[in-house]
C-alpha positions in Angstrom: 155.7 -46.2 115.6 153.4 -47.0 118.4 154.9 -44.1 120.4 154.5 -41.8 117.4 150.9 -42.8 117.0 150.2 -42.6 120.7 152.0 -39.3 121.3 151.0 -37.7 118.1 147.5 -36.5 119.2 149.0 -35.0 122.4 150.3 -31.8 120.7 147.0 -31.3 119.0 145.2 -31.5 122.3 147.6 -29.1 123.9 147.2 -26.8 121.0 143.4 -27.0 121.4 143.9 -26.3 125.1 146.1 -23.3 124.3 143.6 -21.9 121.9 140.7 -22.4 124.4 141.5 -19.4 126.6 141.6 -17.3 123.5 138.1 -18.4 122.4 136.6 -17.8 125.8 137.0 -14.0 126.0 135.1 -13.5 122.7 132.0 -11.5 123.5 128.7 -13.0 123.1 126.1 -11.5 120.8 124.7 -8.7 123.0 121.6 -7.0 121.6 122.4 -3.4 120.7 120.6 -1.0 122.9 119.0 1.9 121.2 120.1 5.0 123.1 117.3 6.9 121.4 114.8 4.9 123.5 115.8 7.0 126.5 113.6 10.0 127.1 114.8 13.1 125.2 114.6 15.3 128.2 113.2 15.1 131.7 111.9 18.6 131.4 108.1 18.5 131.0 108.2 21.7 128.9 110.4 20.1 126.3 108.2 17.0 126.4 105.1 19.2 125.6 107.0 20.9 122.8 108.1 17.6 121.2 104.5 16.2 121.5 103.2 19.3 119.7 105.8 18.9 116.9 105.0 15.2 116.5 101.2 15.9 116.4 101.6 18.6 113.7 104.5 17.2 111.6 104.3 13.5 112.3 104.2 11.2 109.3 107.6 11.8 107.7 110.6 9.6 107.6 111.4 10.2 111.2 107.8 9.7 112.3 108.2 5.9 112.4 111.1 6.1 114.8 110.3 9.0 117.0 107.0 7.8 118.4 108.9 4.8 119.8 111.0 7.1 121.8 108.0 8.5 123.7 106.0 5.2 123.7 108.8 3.5 125.6 108.9 6.1 128.4 105.5 7.6 128.5 102.9 6.0 126.1 99.8 7.3 127.8 101.0 10.8 128.7 101.9 11.6 125.1 98.6 10.7 123.7 96.8 12.6 126.4 99.0 15.6 125.7 98.2 15.5 122.0 94.5 15.3 122.6 94.5 18.1 125.1 96.6 20.3 122.8 94.4 19.7 119.7 91.1 20.2 121.5 90.3 23.9 122.2 89.4 24.6 125.9 85.7 25.2 126.6 85.2 28.1 129.0 82.8 27.4 131.9 79.3 28.8 131.7 79.8 30.8 134.9 83.1 32.3 133.9 83.9 35.8 135.3 83.8 38.6 132.8 85.5 42.0 132.9 83.8 45.3 132.3 82.8 46.2 128.7 85.8 48.4 128.1 88.3 45.9 129.4 86.6 43.1 127.4 87.0 45.2 124.2 90.7 45.7 124.9 91.6 42.0 125.3 93.9 40.8 122.5 92.9 38.1 120.1 96.3 37.3 118.6 99.6 36.1 119.9 103.1 36.0 118.5 104.8 32.7 119.5 108.2 34.1 118.5 107.8 37.1 120.8 106.6 34.9 123.6 109.6 32.6 123.2 112.0 35.6 123.1 110.6 37.0 126.3 110.8 33.6 128.1 114.3 32.9 126.8 115.5 36.4 127.8 113.9 35.9 131.3 115.9 32.7 131.8 119.1 34.3 130.5 121.8 35.9 132.6 121.0 39.3 131.2 117.3 38.9 132.1 118.0 37.8 135.6 120.6 40.5 136.1 117.9 43.1 135.0 115.5 41.6 137.6 118.1 41.8 140.3 118.9 45.4 139.4 115.2 46.4 139.3 113.6 44.4 142.1 116.6 43.2 144.1 116.2 39.5 143.4 115.8 36.8 140.8 112.3 36.1 139.4 110.5 33.1 138.1 109.9 32.8 134.4 107.0 30.3 134.6 104.5 33.0 133.4 106.6 33.7 130.3 106.9 30.0 129.5 103.2 29.5 130.0 102.5 32.2 127.4 104.8 30.5 124.9 103.3 27.0 125.4 99.8 28.4 125.2 100.6 30.1 122.0 102.0 26.8 120.6 98.8 25.1 121.5 96.6 27.7 119.8 98.4 27.1 116.5 96.1 24.1 116.0 93.0 26.3 116.3 91.6 28.6 113.7 89.1 31.4 113.2 86.9 32.5 116.1 87.9 29.5 118.2 91.5 30.7 118.3 90.4 34.3 119.0 88.2 33.3 121.9 90.8 31.0 123.4 93.4 33.8 123.4 90.9 36.3 124.7 89.9 34.0 127.5 93.6 33.4 128.4 94.3 37.1 128.7 91.0 37.5 130.6 92.1 35.0 133.2 95.5 36.8 133.5 93.7 40.2 134.1 91.4 38.6 136.8 94.4 37.0 138.5 96.3 40.3 138.6 93.6 42.9 139.0 90.7 40.8 140.3 88.7 41.4 143.4 90.9 42.0 146.4 93.9 42.8 144.3 95.3 46.4 144.1 94.7 48.1 140.8 94.3 51.6 139.4 90.6 51.7 140.1 91.5 52.3 143.8 92.7 55.7 142.7 90.4 56.9 140.0 87.1 55.7 138.5 87.3 53.7 135.3 85.5 54.7 132.1 82.2 53.0 131.5 82.5 53.3 127.7 85.2 53.4 125.1 86.0 56.8 123.6 85.6 57.2 119.9 88.8 57.6 117.9 90.2 61.2 117.9 88.1 62.4 120.8 90.9 62.1 123.5 92.8 65.2 124.7 90.5 67.5 122.7 89.6 69.8 125.6 90.4 73.5 125.2 93.2 74.8 127.3 93.3 78.4 128.4 96.7 79.6 129.5 96.4 81.6 132.7 97.3 85.3 132.5 98.3 85.7 136.1 101.6 85.5 138.0 103.0 82.2 139.3 102.4 83.2 142.9 98.8 83.9 142.2 98.3 80.7 140.3 99.8 78.7 143.2 97.5 80.4 145.7 94.5 79.6 143.6 95.6 76.0 143.1 96.0 75.6 146.9 92.5 77.0 147.5 91.0 74.7 144.8 92.6 71.6 146.3 91.3 72.6 149.8 87.8 73.0 148.4 87.9 69.6 146.8 89.1 67.9 149.9 86.4 69.6 151.9 83.7 68.5 149.5 85.0 64.9 149.5 85.0 64.9 153.3 81.4 66.2 153.5 80.3 63.6 151.0 82.0 60.8 153.0 80.3 62.0 156.2 76.9 62.0 154.5 77.5 58.5 153.2 78.6 57.2 156.6 75.6 58.8 158.4 73.1 57.4 156.0 
């Protein structure tokens, strides 16, 4: 009996030892990591777009979880982007202005869908293929995407503030492309100083010549020579004075 009592606990101990290795591999309670806490995209353009969407449509069921996504990665940049997008830009007091006719032709509206289609097509294979076919190389689409993101920002504006912001945006594009020192059409002909009233263009009377083609060519050559001679004399007078 003593042997039974003394040897009885041994199998229990061995069973406990045998079950011990099975208990060790059990995983400990690891806190679940929220994969959504990672940034949605490293592209700054996408980050701008998501910030705009949250600023306009935030407050729904997903609004309580999505701000945590951005606050974990870039808490300060998101708030600064929202404030900069919701505040209309103030043009400087000494901003360069175009001539009266060009100012009157500046657009005051933008289509965000059209701007996105143009930017998306520029980035597509077909758009780059067209660029290679026309200009011999691939082109950057940053200007098209700038137009789209600017249009998205102006959605928060209204009235004359939105019109003036769009007008100033296109004004800066005109100055950058055709400003001082840049080639433009005014190098060839003199621009109009005032806008023509509707229906007044191409209203001059045309008289069909009643002479032969050879005579018309001869008169045309003489007319061009006379114009060149007059321009040369005017240039000499200007240089001498």
